[in-house]
C-alpha positions as CSV (number, residue, x, y, z in Angstrom):
1,M,-31.0,-37.0,-17.7
2,A,-31.3,-33.3,-16.9
3,G,-33.3,-30.8,-18.9
4,E,-32.7,-27.4,-17.3
5,P,-30.2,-25.5,-15.1
6,S,-31.8,-26.5,-11.7
7,G,-31.7,-30.1,-12.9
8,D,-28.1,-29.7,-13.8
9,D,-27.3,-28.5,-10.3
10,L,-29.0,-31.6,-8.8
11,G,-27.3,-33.9,-11.3
12,A,-23.8,-32.5,-10.5
13,A,-24.4,-33.0,-6.8
14,L,-25.7,-36.5,-7.4
15,I,-22.7,-37.4,-9.5
16,G,-20.4,-36.1,-6.7
17,G,-22.3,-38.3,-4.2
18,L,-22.3,-41.4,-6.5
19,R,-18.6,-41.1,-7.0
20,R,-18.1,-41.3,-3.2
21,V,-20.1,-44.5,-2.8
22,A,-19.5,-46.1,-6.2
23,P,-16.0,-45.2,-7.6
24,N,-16.5,-47.6,-10.5
25,L,-19.4,-45.5,-11.8
26,E,-19.9,-45.1,-15.6
27,L,-22.1,-42.3,-16.8
28,K,-24.0,-41.5,-20.0
29,G,-27.0,-39.3,-20.6
30,I,-28.0,-35.7,-21.0
31,A,-26.0,-33.2,-19.1
32,G,-25.6,-29.5,-18.5
33,P,-22.3,-27.7,-17.9
34,K,-22.1,-28.6,-14.2
35,M,-22.7,-32.3,-14.9
36,R,-20.2,-32.3,-17.7
37,A,-17.7,-30.7,-15.4
38,R,-18.1,-33.8,-13.2
39,G,-17.1,-36.0,-16.1
40,M,-20.3,-36.8,-17.8
41,D,-20.7,-36.7,-21.6
42,T,-24.0,-35.6,-23.1
43,L,-26.0,-37.0,-26.0
44,F,-27.0,-33.5,-27.1
45,P,-27.0,-30.0,-25.5
46,M,-29.3,-30.0,-22.4
47,D,-30.7,-26.5,-23.2
48,E,-32.7,-28.0,-26.1
49,L,-35.1,-29.3,-23.4
50,S,-35.5,-26.0,-21.5
51,V,-39.0,-25.2,-22.7
52,L,-41.9,-24.4,-20.4
53,G,-45.6,-24.1,-21.4
54,L,-47.9,-25.7,-23.9
55,M,-47.6,-22.9,-26.5
56,E,-43.9,-22.8,-26.1
57,V,-43.5,-26.6,-26.6
58,L,-45.7,-26.8,-29.8
59,P,-43.1,-25.3,-32.2
60,K,-40.5,-27.7,-31.0
61,Y,-42.8,-30.7,-30.7
62,F,-41.4,-32.9,-33.4
63,H,-37.8,-32.0,-32.4
64,L,-38.5,-33.0,-28.8
65,K,-40.2,-36.2,-29.9
66,R,-37.1,-37.1,-31.9
67,R,-34.8,-36.4,-28.9
68,I,-37.0,-38.6,-26.7
69,R,-36.7,-41.5,-29.1
70,E,-32.9,-41.0,-29.5
71,T,-32.4,-40.9,-25.8
72,A,-34.5,-44.0,-25.2
73,E,-32.7,-45.9,-27.9
74,A,-29.3,-44.9,-26.4
75,A,-30.4,-46.0,-22.9
76,A,-31.7,-49.3,-24.2
77,A,-28.5,-50.0,-26.2
78,W,-26.2,-49.2,-23.3
79,R,-28.2,-51.3,-20.8
80,P,-27.4,-49.4,-17.7
81,D,-28.1,-50.5,-14.1
82,V,-30.0,-47.3,-13.2
83,V,-31.6,-44.6,-15.3
84,V,-32.2,-41.4,-13.4
85,G,-34.4,-38.7,-14.8
86,I,-33.9,-35.3,-13.1
87,D,-37.1,-33.2,-13.0
88,S,-38.3,-32.4,-16.6
89,P,-40.9,-35.1,-16.3
90,D,-42.5,-34.6,-19.7
91,F,-39.2,-35.6,-21.3
92,C,-37.7,-38.0,-18.7
93,L,-40.8,-40.1,-18.1
94,R,-41.4,-40.6,-21.8
95,V,-37.8,-41.8,-22.2
96,Q,-38.2,-44.2,-19.3
97,R,-41.4,-45.6,-20.8
98,L,-39.8,-46.2,-24.2
99,A,-36.6,-47.6,-22.9
100,R,-37.7,-49.8,-20.1
101,P,-39.3,-52.7,-22.1
102,R,-36.1,-53.0,-24.1
103,A,-33.5,-53.1,-21.2
104,R,-33.4,-54.3,-17.6
105,F,-32.6,-51.3,-15.3
106,R,-33.7,-49.6,-12.1
107,S,-35.9,-46.6,-12.9
108,V,-35.4,-43.5,-10.7
109,H,-36.9,-40.0,-10.9
110,Y,-35.2,-37.2,-9.0
111,V,-37.6,-34.5,-7.9
112,A,-41.2,-35.6,-7.2
113,P,-43.7,-34.2,-9.6
114,T,-45.9,-31.5,-8.0
115,V,-49.0,-33.8,-7.8
116,W,-49.9,-31.9,-4.6
117,A,-50.3,-28.8,-6.7
118,W,-51.9,-30.0,-9.9
119,R,-52.8,-33.1,-11.9
120,P,-52.7,-35.6,-9.0
121,G,-53.3,-38.5,-11.4
122,R,-49.8,-38.2,-12.6
123,A,-48.4,-40.1,-9.7
124,R,-50.2,-43.4,-10.6
125,K,-49.3,-42.9,-14.2
126,M,-45.7,-42.3,-13.2
127,A,-45.7,-45.5,-11.1
128,E,-46.1,-47.5,-14.3
129,V,-42.5,-46.8,-15.3
130,I,-40.7,-45.5,-12.1
131,D,-39.5,-47.7,-9.2
132,H,-38.1,-45.0,-7.0
133,V,-38.5,-41.3,-6.4
134,L,-36.1,-38.9,-4.7
135,A,-38.0,-36.1,-3.1
136,L,-36.8,-32.6,-2.3
137,Y,-39.5,-31.8,0.2
138,P,-40.5,-33.7,3.4
139,F,-44.2,-33.6,2.6
140,E,-43.9,-35.4,-0.7
141,P,-43.1,-39.1,0.0
142,P,-46.7,-40.1,1.0
143,H,-48.0,-38.9,-2.3
144,M,-45.5,-41.1,-4.1
145,T,-45.8,-44.2,-1.9
146,D,-49.6,-44.1,-2.1
147,A,-49.2,-44.4,-5.8
148,G,-47.0,-47.5,-5.5
149,M,-43.4,-46.1,-5.8
150,E,-40.6,-46.1,-3.3
151,C,-39.7,-42.6,-2.2
152,D,-36.9,-41.0,-0.1
153,F,-36.8,-37.5,1.1
154,V,-33.2,-36.4,0.4
155,G,-33.4,-32.7,1.2
156,H,-33.0,-29.6,-1.0
157,P,-29.5,-28.6,-2.0
158,V,-30.3,-24.9,-1.5
159,A,-30.5,-25.6,2.3
160,V,-26.9,-26.9,2.6
161,R,-25.1,-24.5,0.3
162,P,-22.7,-22.0,2.0
163,V,-24.1,-18.5,2.0
164,P,-22.2,-15.3,1.9
165,G,-21.4,-13.6,5.2
166,E,-21.3,-10.0,6.2
167,E,-17.8,-9.5,4.7
168,E,-18.9,-10.8,1.3
169,T,-22.1,-8.7,1.2
170,A,-20.3,-5.5,2.3
171,A,-17.6,-6.1,-0.4
172,F,-20.3,-6.5,-3.0
173,R,-21.9,-3.3,-2.1
174,R,-18.5,-1.5,-2.0
175,D,-17.3,-2.9,-5.3
176,F,-20.4,-2.0,-7.1
177,E,-21.0,1.4,-5.4
178,A,-24.3,0.3,-4.0
179,G,-24.5,2.8,-1.1
180,G,-28.3,3.1,-1.1
181,P,-31.1,0.6,-1.4
182,L,-30.2,-2.4,-3.5
183,L,-32.7,-4.5,-5.5
184,C,-31.9,-7.9,-7.0
185,V,-34.0,-8.7,-10.1
186,L,-34.2,-12.4,-11.1
187,P,-36.2,-12.8,-14.4
188,G,-35.7,-16.6,-14.8
189,S,-33.6,-18.9,-16.9
190,R,-35.9,-20.0,-19.8
191,R,-36.2,-17.9,-22.9
192,G,-40.0,-17.8,-22.9
193,E,-40.4,-16.7,-19.4
194,V,-37.6,-14.1,-19.6
195,S,-39.0,-12.6,-22.8
196,R,-42.4,-12.2,-21.1
197,L,-41.1,-10.9,-17.8
198,L,-38.3,-8.5,-18.8
199,P,-40.6,-5.8,-20.1
200,I,-42.7,-6.0,-17.0
201,F,-39.6,-6.0,-14.7
202,G,-38.1,-3.1,-16.7
203,A,-41.3,-1.1,-16.1
204,V,-41.1,-1.8,-12.4
205,A,-37.5,-0.6,-12.4
206,D,-38.7,2.7,-14.1
207,R,-41.3,3.3,-11.4
208,L,-38.9,2.5,-8.5
209,A,-36.2,4.7,-9.9
210,G,-38.6,7.6,-9.8
211,W,-39.6,6.9,-6.2
212,I,-36.2,6.0,-4.8
213,P,-33.5,8.1,-6.6
214,D,-30.5,6.3,-5.0
215,L,-31.7,2.8,-5.9
216,R,-29.2,0.4,-7.5
217,I,-30.5,-2.7,-9.3
218,V,-28.4,-5.9,-9.8
219,V,-29.5,-8.5,-12.4
220,P,-27.8,-11.9,-12.3
221,A,-28.2,-13.5,-15.7
222,A,-28.5,-17.2,-16.4
223,A,-26.2,-18.3,-19.2
224,P,-28.9,-19.5,-21.7
225,V,-30.6,-16.0,-21.6
226,A,-27.7,-13.7,-20.8
227,E,-27.7,-12.0,-24.2
228,M,-31.5,-11.3,-23.9
229,I,-31.1,-9.9,-20.4
230,A,-28.0,-7.8,-21.3
231,E,-29.9,-6.1,-24.2
232,A,-32.9,-5.3,-22.0
233,V,-31.1,-4.2,-18.9
234,A,-29.0,-1.7,-20.8
235,G,-32.0,0.6,-21.1
236,W,-33.0,0.4,-17.4
237,P,-32.5,3.4,-15.1
238,G,-30.0,3.7,-12.2
239,R,-26.8,2.1,-13.7
240,P,-28.0,-1.5,-13.4
241,I,-25.3,-4.1,-12.4
242,L,-25.4,-7.1,-14.8
243,I,-23.8,-10.3,-13.6
244,D,-23.0,-11.9,-17.0
245,P,-21.6,-15.5,-17.2
246,R,-20.5,-14.9,-20.7
247,V,-18.0,-12.4,-19.4
248,L,-17.2,-13.7,-15.9
249,G,-17.5,-17.5,-16.5
250,E,-20.0,-19.8,-14.8
251,A,-18.2,-20.2,-11.4
252,E,-17.6,-16.5,-10.7
253,S,-21.0,-15.6,-12.0
254,N,-22.7,-18.1,-9.6
255,A,-20.7,-16.8,-6.7
256,L,-21.5,-13.2,-7.5
257,K,-25.2,-14.1,-7.9
258,M,-25.2,-15.4,-4.3
259,D,-23.4,-12.3,-3.1
260,A,-25.9,-10.1,-4.9
261,M,-28.9,-11.9,-3.4
262,A,-27.4,-11.7,0.1
263,A,-26.4,-8.1,-0.2
264,A,-29.8,-6.9,-1.6
265,D,-32.4,-5.3,0.6
266,A,-35.1,-6.9,-1.5
267,A,-35.7,-9.0,-4.6
268,L,-38.1,-9.1,-7.5
269,A,-38.1,-12.7,-8.8
270,A,-39.7,-15.0,-11.3
271,S,-41.4,-18.1,-9.7
272,G,-39.1,-21.1,-9.2
273,T,-36.3,-22.4,-7.2
274,V,-34.8,-18.9,-6.9
275,S,-37.4,-18.2,-4.1
276,L,-35.6,-20.8,-2.0
277,E,-32.2,-19.4,-2.9
278,L,-33.5,-16.1,-1.6
279,A,-34.8,-17.8,1.5
280,A,-31.3,-19.3,2.1
281,V,-29.8,-15.8,2.3
282,E,-33.0,-14.3,4.0
283,T,-33.6,-11.6,1.4
284,P,-37.3,-10.6,1.4
285,A,-38.9,-10.8,-2.1
286,V,-41.8,-10.2,-4.4
287,V,-42.6,-12.9,-6.9
288,A,-44.2,-12.1,-10.3
289,Y,-44.9,-14.5,-13.1
290,D,-47.0,-14.9,-16.2
291,L,-47.5,-17.6,-18.9
292,N,-48.7,-17.6,-22.4
293,P,-52.4,-16.7,-22.2
294,I,-53.6,-20.2,-23.4
295,T,-51.2,-22.0,-21.1
296,R,-52.2,-19.7,-18.2
297,A,-55.9,-20.6,-18.8
298,I,-55.2,-24.3,-18.8
299,V,-53.0,-24.3,-15.7
300,K,-55.4,-22.1,-13.8
301,R,-58.1,-24.8,-14.2
302,L,-55.8,-27.5,-13.0
303,L,-54.1,-25.9,-10.0
304,L,-54.9,-27.4,-6.5
305,V,-53.0,-24.8,-4.5
306,N,-53.4,-21.0,-4.2
307,S,-49.7,-20.2,-4.6
308,V,-46.9,-21.0,-7.0
309,T,-44.0,-19.9,-4.7
310,L,-42.3,-22.7,-2.9
311,L,-41.8,-20.9,0.3
312,N,-45.5,-20.1,0.5
313,I,-46.4,-23.7,-0.2
314,I,-44.0,-25.0,2.5
315,E,-45.4,-22.4,5.0
316,G,-49.0,-22.9,4.0
317,E,-49.7,-19.2,3.7
318,L,-48.9,-16.3,1.4
319,V,-45.7,-15.1,3.1
320,I,-44.1,-13.8,-0.2
321,P,-46.4,-11.5,-2.2
322,E,-47.3,-12.9,-5.6
323,F,-48.4,-11.2,-8.7
324,L,-49.5,-13.8,-11.2
325,G,-51.2,-13.9,-14.6
326,R,-53.3,-10.8,-15.1
327,S,-51.9,-9.4,-11.8
328,C,-48.4,-9.5,-13.2
329,D,-48.6,-5.7,-13.7
330,P,-46.0,-3.1,-13.0
331,D,-48.5,-0.8,-11.3
332,L,-49.3,-3.5,-8.8
333,I,-45.8,-5.0,-8.4
334,A,-43.8,-1.7,-7.9
335,P,-45.5,-0.6,-4.7
336,A,-45.0,-4.0,-3.1
337,V,-41.3,-3.9,-3.9
338,A,-41.0,-0.3,-2.8
339,G,-42.5,-1.2,0.6
340,L,-39.7,-3.8,1.2
341,L,-37.0,-1.3,0.1
342,R,-38.2,1.6,2.2
343,D,-38.9,-0.3,5.4
344,P,-36.4,-3.1,6.4
345,A,-38.9,-4.3,9.1
346,A,-41.5,-5.0,6.4
347,G,-39.5,-8.2,5.5
348,D,-39.3,-9.6,9.0
349,A,-42.1,-12.1,8.6
350,Q,-40.6,-13.4,5.4
351,R,-37.2,-13.8,7.1
352,A,-38.7,-15.8,9.9
353,A,-40.5,-18.1,7.5
354,M,-37.3,-18.5,5.4
355,R,-35.4,-19.7,8.5
356,R,-38.1,-22.3,9.2
357,A,-38.2,-23.5,5.6
358,M,-34.4,-23.9,5.4
359,D,-34.4,-26.0,8.7
360,G,-37.2,-28.2,7.3
361,L,-35.3,-28.7,4.0
362,G,-32.2,-30.0,5.7
363,R,-30.0,-27.1,6.7
364,G,-27.2,-28.4,8.9
365,G,-27.6,-31.9,7.6
366,E,-25.8,-34.2,5.1
367,D,-25.4,-33.0,1.5
368,P,-28.6,-34.0,-0.5
369,G,-26.5,-35.2,-3.4
370,L,-24.8,-37.8,-1.2
371,R,-28.2,-38.7,0.4
372,A,-29.7,-39.2,-3.1
373,A,-26.7,-41.3,-4.1
374,R,-26.9,-43.6,-1.1
375,A,-30.7,-44.0,-1.7
376,I,-30.0,-45.1,-5.3
377,V,-27.2,-47.5,-4.4
378,R,-29.2,-48.9,-1.5
379,S,-32.1,-49.6,-3.9
380,L,-29.8,-51.9,-5.8
381,G,-29.3,-54.0,-2.7
382,V,-25.9,-52.7,-1.9
383,D,-25.0,-51.1,1.5
384,P,-23.6,-47.7,0.6
385,G,-21.9,-47.4,3.9
386,T,-19.6,-50.4,3.3
387,E,-19.4,-51.1,-0.4
388,R,-17.3,-49.0,-2.7
389,S,-18.6,-50.4,-6.0
390,I,-21.9,-51.5,-7.4
391,P,-22.3,-55.2,-8.5
392,G,-24.0,-54.5,-11.9
393,T,-27.3,-56.1,-12.7
394,S,-26.6,-56.0,-16.4
395,R,-23.1,-54.5,-17.1
396,G,-20.8,-55.7,-14.5
397,D,-19.5,-52.7,-12.5
398,A,-21.4,-50.0,-14.4
């Protein structure tokens, strides 16, 4: 089960790995476009679950409750050998809790919950329904095993993806006539966060255009919010470059997004996995983010860390500047972005931290999707190095 685009990425890589070690694999669940492209049907569109924040969830509460119940009923009826929830814990763990008493299966959660950041009690609650956790970060397994679950660090997929080289970045700049400073703006992939951040990022763009006349801005749009982004960016200064999956298709859009991030002199980004994507191509960044005021107040009381940016958490210091909550203000953000655009050396400390982070997350190692697949198969008592199918615990070779 995946509930948002980053989970769809992980799920697609996991399916690819599972097919290598278990060719008899049968799949059912909730999938995004990349998982469906790997041959998985979906019970309903994954983007129904892409909701973040207490106030954003409330209007969809009863719909989400129905989807949880439907998914749990489908899992129990099918009686799979393994149920894998991919991130989206508020949905996936509830499905596991409802389905598990009605069917015998191995319960796995892919992406350890951020108990090191907030609500540490979630780990022990999670252990009531989860057997095995697949962690993206090397510091996470002790938090999971202390709560009573098995846990494998499988690495982060961002660290092993191919990155554009000098030829690709030069071609991007040439094709889009970006001869001067180039800024990549990444406002997120959920409708709620994008609707909050686009006006702020647009105001930053206005200020930067006044300070740096030859600035070009490139905005890669995620498919679920492409229409919103296209409408907003049309009014930005400096002939913004929109990478639109509705026009280009998913594959070309994703490739151009990587080229854009690598070609950019700096980035302005929402908080999330995109900070690691920027780290992979060593593009210095500024992170800005805000939540609904009520959600913000609740989260602020629960946070155990002083940063929400993954690279900063991995490094243990504020390497990437952050403008969060009330500080998510164009008058504060714009000077920080301008500093990176005007002085290439200003991003050197970020680039060094980015290289360290990618090495720690598995750069140069085995594909995390395959590592995750082997961990799952091994947990069933099968040697993934020698077996080519899974003896089913309840459905034969499923």
